N, C-alpha and C positions, 0 to 999 in steps of 0.2 A: 135725892142724893146727887152729889157732883159727879159721881162716876157713871151715872146713867146718860147714855149718848142720845137717846131719843125718848120722847114721852108720848103716851097715847093721846090721840085726838078723840075726845069723847063722842064726837059726832060721827066719826068714821070707823073707829076701832083700829085705825092704821097709825103707825108711829109717825111723828112729825120729824122731818129731816132738818139737820142743821143747815144754816145758810150756805156754808161752803160745799156741803154735799149737793144741795139743790143747784148751786152754781156749776158744779162739775157735771151733773147730769144734763143741765141745760146746754152746756158747752159741747158735750158729746153729741147732742142732737144737731148742733149747728155744724160740727166739723171736727177735725183733729184736736186733741187736747194739747194746748200750747205748752203744758208742763211735761208732756211725754218725752221720753228719750227715744228719738227716732233716727235710725241710720239711713244713709242713702240707699236707693233701690239697687244699685250695682255693688254695694258692699258685699264682700265675699265672706260668708259665714260657713264654717265647716267643722269637721271633727278630725282627730289625728290618731296615729298609731305608729308602730314600728315592727318590722318583720320579726326580729328576734323575740319580741314580746307577745306576738299574737299567732304566728304561723304554726308552730309545732311541726310535726312531720320532719323531724330533724335528719332522718336518713332517706326521706323520699327524694325522688328525682336524681339519685346519685349525688345528692348534696354532699359537699365536703365539710369537714369539721371547721367550726369557728372557734375563736378564742373564748367565747362564752360557753360553748359546749364543754370545752376543757376545764374552764374555771369552775363550773357547777358540778363537775364530777360525773358527767354522762359517759357511758361506754362509747368511745370513739375508735376503738380498735378496728382496723380494716377500712376506715373511712378515708376518702381522698384527703391528703394534707394533714392527717392526724399526727400529732407529735409522739403518740404512744405506740410502742411495740411491746410484744410479750417479753422480749429480752430486756428492754429498758425498765419495764415494771418489775421484773425479777431483780434487776440490779438495785432498784429503789426499795424493794422489800414491801410492796403493796399487797401481796397475796394475789397478784394478777388483776386487781381492780384498778380502774383509772381513778386517780385521786382527785378530790376537789381541793380548791384553794382554801386554806384555813380561814381566810376572811369571811367565807360563807358561814362558818360555824362560830364566829365570834359571838359572844353572848348578846351584843347589841343588835345582832341580826338574827342568829339562830335559825338559819334558813337551809341547813344541810338537808338534802332530799328534795328541795324545790328546784326544778330544772327547766330547760327550754324544750323538753321532750314533747309536751303536748300544748302548753300555753293555752290559747283559746281555740286552737284547732282551725284557724282561718285557712290553712292549706287545704282543708277538706270541706269547709263550710262557707267558703267565700261567696258562692252564688246566692245562698239564702241570706247571708249577712248583708250583702249588697242590696238584695231585694228589700230587706227590712229597712235599710237606710232610705231607699227610694220612697217606700210607703210613708215614712215619717218626714219627708221633705228635705232630707240632707242632699245637697247638691255639690258639695266639695269634700273630698277625702284626702287627707295627707297621710302618706304611707312611705315605707322604705322597702327596698329590695334586699334580699339576702345575697350578698356578693358570692358566697360559696355555693348557693343554689344555682347560680348562673355559671360561674367559673369555679368548679369544685376545689382545685388546689390553689386558686388565686393567680395562677400563671396562664395567660391566654394561650400560650403555645401548647399547653397540655390539653386544650380543647374546652368547649363549653358543653353544658348539659342541655340537650335538645328538650328534654322533658321539663327542666326548670324554666327554660325560655318560653316554652309553650304555656306553662302555668301562668306566668306573668302576662303573656299576651292575652290569655283568656280572662284574667282579672280585669285588664284594661278594657277589653271588648265588652265584658259584662257591665262595667261601670258606664261606658259610653251608651250602651243600650238602655241603661236606667237613668240617664241624664245626670250622671255624676262626673265631675271633673277631678282627675287626680293631680296632686302635687307630690312629686316623688323625690325622696332623698336617696342618694346613692350609697351613703355610708352612715349607718346609725349604730356605730360602735362594734359591729360584729365582723372583725377582720378574719379572713380565711386563715386558719391555723397554719396552712402551708407556707405562709409568708413570714412566720415568726418561729424560729427554731428554739423555743423556750415555752414552758419550763422543761426541766430534765435533770439528770444527775449533775451535781455540783462541778465535777471535773469537766463536763461539757460547757456549762454556763460560764465558768471562769475563762474560757477561751473565746466566748461569743462577742464580747464587747470589742469594737474596732476591727473585728476579723473581716477579711475580704468576704463579700457576700457570694458565697459558693454553696452548693447543696449541703444542707445540714447546718449552715451558718447564716441563715437569713434573719435579719434584725427588725423586721416590721417597721413601724414608725420611728424606731430608735436608731435607724441606720446612720452611722457616723464614722468618720475617720478621726484620728487623734492629732491635735496640734503639737507643736514643740513643747508646750507647757502641759501636755497630756490632758488637755480639755477636749471635749467632743466638738467636732465640726460637722454639722449635719450635711449629709451627702446631697440633699436637695434633688435636683434634676437627675442625678446619677443613682439615687437610691432605688433598689429593686422595687420596693413597695410603691414608690411614686410612679415609676414607669408602668407598673401593672395597674395601678388605679386609673391612670389615664387611658390605658387600653380598655379597661372595663367601662369607663365613662363613655368613651367614643362608641364602643359596641352598643351600649344602651341607647345613646342618642339616636343612632341610625336604625336600631332594631325595633324599638318600641314606639312606633310612629303615632300611636294614640295619645302619647304623653307630650304635652307642650310646656309644662312647668316643671323645672328640675332644680334641685339644690344639691350641692356636693356633700357637705358634712353637716351632721346634726351635732351641735354642741361640741365643737372641737376642744373647748375648755375642759369638758368632762373626759373626752376621749384621750386627752394628753395628760392633764393634771391628775384627775381622780383615778386614772388607770395606771398610774405610776407609783403604786404603794399606798394609795388612799382607799383601797377597798373595792375597786372595780377591776374588771379584767383588762389586761392580763396580770398586773401587779406581780411581776416575777423578777427574780435576779436575772441578769446583773443590772437591772434598770430600776432600782428602788431608791436611789438618791433623789428625794423630792425637790431638791434645790437645783437639779441639773436636768434629769431626763425628761420631765414634762416639756421643757423648752426645746429640746432636741426634737421630740415628737411633733410638737406644735409647728416648728419651723418647716419640717417636712410636709405636714398637712397643708400649710399655707401655700407652699410651692406646688403641691399636687392640685390644690384648688385652682391656682393660676393656670397651670397647664391644661386642666380640664376646661377652663374658660376659653383658652385658645382653641381647643378642639370644638367647643360649642359654637364658635363663630361660623363654622361650616354649615350650620343648620339654623333654621328660623325658630328659635326657642326662647322661652323665658328662663333666666339663669340667676342663681343666687347661692349664698351659703346661709345656713341657719346658725346664728350664735345665741348664746344664752347669757343672762345676767340677772342676779338678784340685786336690787338697788341697795346702795350703801348710803345711809343717811346719818349725818352728824347728830348726836344726841343733843348737842347745844350748837345751834346754828350761828351763834355769836363767837364761838371758839374757833379761831383760825386754824389751829393745829388739827382739830377734829374734822374741820371742813377739808383740809389738805389731805388727811389720811383717807377720808371717804372718797375723794376724787381719785386718789392714787389706787384705791382698791377697785374702783370701777374701771380705771385704765388697765389694771393688771388682770381684769376679767374680760370685759367686753372689748376694751381698747386693744388688748393683746392681739386680737384677730381683726378687728375693724380698721385699726390704723393702717396696717400693711395692705389689706385687701381693698378697702374702699378709699383709703387715703384721707388726709385732712387738707383743707384748702391752703394753698401756698401763697395766696394774696395776689396772684396774677392770672387767675383762671384755671390753674392746674391743681394737682394734688401731690402731697408728699406721702410716699409709701414706705413706712418704717415703723418700728416699735415705738410706743409712747415714750416721751422724754422721762416720765416719772419712773419707768422701768429701767432706763439706761443710766440715769444720773440723779444726783441729789440724795436727800435723806431716805428715799424709798427705793434706791437702786438695788437691783437684784444681785445676788452673789454670782450668778452666771446667766448670760443671755447671748444667744448666737448673734452674729452680725450679717445683715444682708449684703451680699456682693452687689456690685454695680449691675451685673447681668441679671441678678434676681430682682433688683429694683425695677429694671427695665421691663422684665417679664410681668411684674405686678402692675406696672403702669399700663402696659399693653392689654392685659387681660381685664382690666377694669371696664373696658368698653363692652365686654360681654354681659356685665351685670345689668339686670333689669329691675331689681328690687332688693329689699333688705328683709331677711327673715329674723325674727326675734322670739325667743322663748323666754318667758318670765313667769315667776311664781311668787316671790315674796321680797321682803325688805328687812335688812339688818341695821341696827343702830350701831354707830361707831363712836367710840370715846377714846381719843388719843391718850388721855391721861390714865386710862385703865381703871377708872372708877366704876367698877361693875359690882354686881351682886355676888353673893357667895355660892350661887348655884353652879352645878357642874358645867364645864366648858365643852365646846364642840370642836372636833378636828376638821369640820367641813370647810371652815373659812379662815383666811389668813389673819383676820382681826381677832379671832379667838374670843368673841363675845359670848357669854353665857346665853343660852337660848331664852331663858326667862327674862333677861335684861330688857329685851324689846317689849315684853308684856308689862313689866313693872313700870317702865318709863313712858310708854306711849299706848299701852293697852292693846298691843298687837298680839292676837291669838296665834297659837301654833297648831298646825294640822297634825295628822297621824305621823307624817314624816317630820322628824325632829328639826330639820333644817328649814322647814317651810313656814315662815312667819308672814301671816296674811295681812297685808296692808295695801289696799287698792290704790291709795294716793301715790305709792311708790312707783307704780307703773306709769302714771302720768308724768312724774318727774323724770323717769328713765326715757320716755319717749321724747321729752323736751331736750334731754341731754344729747340724744342721737341727732335730733334736728339741728341743734345749735353747734355741736362739735363737728359733725361731718359735712353738713350742708351739701348733701349728695344729690339733691333733686331727684331722688329715687323714692318710690312709695315703700312704706313699711307694712309688712304682713306679720301679725302676731301669730306665730305658727304653733305655739303651745302656751296654754294658760289653764290652770286647774289646781285642785287640791285633793288631798288624800284622807281616807278614813280607814277604819279597820273592822268593818261590819262582818258578822259571822253567819248571817242567814238572809234570805231574799227579802223578807218583810222588813228587816232592819236596814238592809242596804237600800231598799227602795226609798225609804224616808231619810233624806240627807239635807236637813235644813241649812246646815253650815255651808254646804256646797251651793245650794240655791242662792244664798246671800253672797257667797263669793263671786259667782258669775254675774249676778246683778250689779254688785258694787264695782267690780273691776270693769265691766262694760260701761258703766256710768262714767268712770274716769277716762276710759278710752274716748268716749264721746266728748268729754270736756276738752281733752287734748286736741281733738279734731276741730271742734267748733270754737273754742275759746282761745286756743294756743296756735292754731294753724298747722298742726302736725298732719302730714299726709299719710294717714293710715287707711289702707284699702281692704284689709281682711283680718279675720280672727278665727282661729281654729281651737276648739276646746280639746284639752288633753284629759282623758282620752276617751275614745268611743267605748271601750270595754275595760273592766277590771282585767288586768293582765299580769304577765310575768314582770315583776318590778325589780329586775336585775338582782343584785346581791341581797335584796330584801325578800326575794321569793314572791309569795302571794300574800304576804302579810299586809302590805300597804296597797290600798285600792284607790286608783285615780279615776276609774271609769264613771261615765254617766249612764252606763249600763252595768248592772250587777251581774257578775259571772258566778254561777253556782260553784261552791267549793265544798270539799269534804275535809273534816278534821276529827270528828267523833267516829271512831271505827271499832268494830268488833274484830276479833282475831280472824274471822272469816274474811272480813274486808281487807285486813292487812295481808293475808295470804294471797288473796286474789290480786292485789296490787303488785306484790313482790314477784308474782309468777310472770308478769308481763313487762314490768318496767326495765328500762335500760339505765336507770339512774340508781343512786344510793337506795338501799332497801330499808323499808320502815322497820324500826325496832332492832336493826342490826348495826354493827360497827362498820364504819367506812373510813378508808384512809384519807388523810389530809396532807397536802404538801405545805409545809410551813417554813417561811424564810425569816431568819433573823438578820436583816440587812442583806447585803450582796455577797456575803462570804460564807454563810452557814445555812444549810438546809436540813430539815428534820421531817421524817414521816411520822405523823401522829395519827391517832384513831379516835373517833367519836361515834357514839350511838345516835342513829337517826331517830328523832322523836316520832312516835306513832301518831302524834297529834299535829304533825306539820300540815299546814294548809296547802292543799293541792286542788287542781281543777277537778270538778265532779264529772263522773261518767255521763251524766245527763246532758252536760254542755248547755243547760238552760240559762237564759239571760233575761233579766227584768229591767225595764226602764226605771231609772231613779227619778225622783221629783226634779232633780236638776236637769235631766234630759227633757222632761215635760216643760219646764220653764223655758229652756232653750228652743224647744220645738215651737212653742207658742210665741216666742219673741223673735227668733232668728231664722229658723229653718223655713224651707219653702219660700214664699214671697213675704213672709213676716219680717218687718224691720223695726218694730216698735216694742220696746221692753215691756213685758207684762208686769203686773203688780206681783212682787215676789211673795207677798203674804198669803196669797192663795195656795202656793206650793209648799209652804211650811206649816200649813194647817194640818191637823190630824184627821180632818174630815176627808173621806174618800172623794176623789175628783170625779164627778159624774160624767164629765166630757172625756175622761180617760179611763174607760173600763178595763178590767184585767186583760181581756183578750187583745186589747190594743197595745198593752205595755209588755206582754209576754212574748218572748222570742225563743222558739225551740229550733235551733239550726238543723238543717238537713245535711248529714254527713255523706259525702260522695268521695270514695277512694278510687284512685286510678286503677 
């Protein structure tokens, strides 16, 4: 049969190998396989996480409330910086319960009851988690710090939490002792609630916009004055949140001396755009005009980054910002309009932050620090965009000297058709081009992960890396600080076997290698997102990005429900919980919804299991490994003899202060 790959040698009883198989074996005896994908010895491979998504212990260390604690409906009464008081809740009619944002309960998410309360419990298990990383050869760990665990109200003048500071000091000490280098993000979306006086009753919110920033009227990243035309003018260096961010950054730089690699913001695009009415925290009135307030928030973040860069110059540190972008590719590369739209979409995503912060070459050895031209003029001009003052441009130019690298988070690729010739499938609100998610699959065979926005196309990452090299000509190395995909596994044995993720990592790393070797892109590192299945923001625990499966519970007896409800500080299973629902900036309604008894939540066991993708990365990238393994081994249903259960099982040790 033509399907038989080897035939028996009647003289030996052994199968005869094909010529190419014999050649490959002979070559392996002589030396490295010339066809192997091999990264440089000093290439930085690591794993990534974020404080809000893994720490738990939301009241530990005197931690203050964050906007995500508020958003998911945790009880924050009495916490430093909390927006809620018993009087305010009575006025809203919530029955004394802290309401969740209605976006959590939207049918597309259905995550009411999933909160930041426990996450993966890293606050209590970090020592054994870090030890597990060491045993498996992980030498680089990207993480963030909870601003409100260090500065509970967000205001440095109110004091810092000694317990919170000591926690992070011990995390970094433990990492150093285990040979693991931290890359630390200062802000991964969890603004201290004390810096934003919203949400709340409508009569209060109606006064908040453009109000002087005085107690009770803090505007977070939306801090702005009004122009004569009644348009927002971001306060920039004068914004309370900007000043406090710089205080926080400077404190961290000088306090956590074990950390040499810092970034300011993680995905400012998300923290400004998607957080302003697109389903992420805070998404609150009076900042729900998606054509205006994302750009105010982003402008203030850019200035905060620049000021932090100036502060960083006092120390000998590596410094960057981490931006994200899903590549936008014209469905027809011969169509000039589709090409122009695709470029404009990348400009309005990655360029929105890269152009002002890193600048683009001015032709005479310097850089122009401003928003992309496609955002300011022409057919793709935005309805509203702040203008950098001359002093702000000078600040951006000066702070550029602090930058030592480019952080890039990338997940997928979207097809762009300027003529709108798309399929009849439902459209997504996640992207400005409004392309149906199935369109990418129908036209280019691009599969979608559990996260509906994540269209997996490895070649898109190579194109994006080349865009960065050609557009910014920064002479700075690129670090891919997040890359990964999601699934929706329901049990450990199912979660362990993740063939799509194995192929995702293999194929994306192949494209990174091509960008480096064939295109000359200076990529120095790659961090897999994420180390654990964790709290996936407004999606709760439904979408799982981890290379480690985190045990979950969702099939419960009444006894299980009662046990959970007795101890939780979040919405109670099987009971109604209040939701704060905004219809634009003018109307607020308190709704109620029953929490599903089958909502996915972290299991009491806290057990974690290495997935096949973890094992592929371990054998390819962790430790001293720098050559990609054959992925077929890891998608096989056969148990891997060199990875017995004891080696893939992680039962964290919980240590409470």
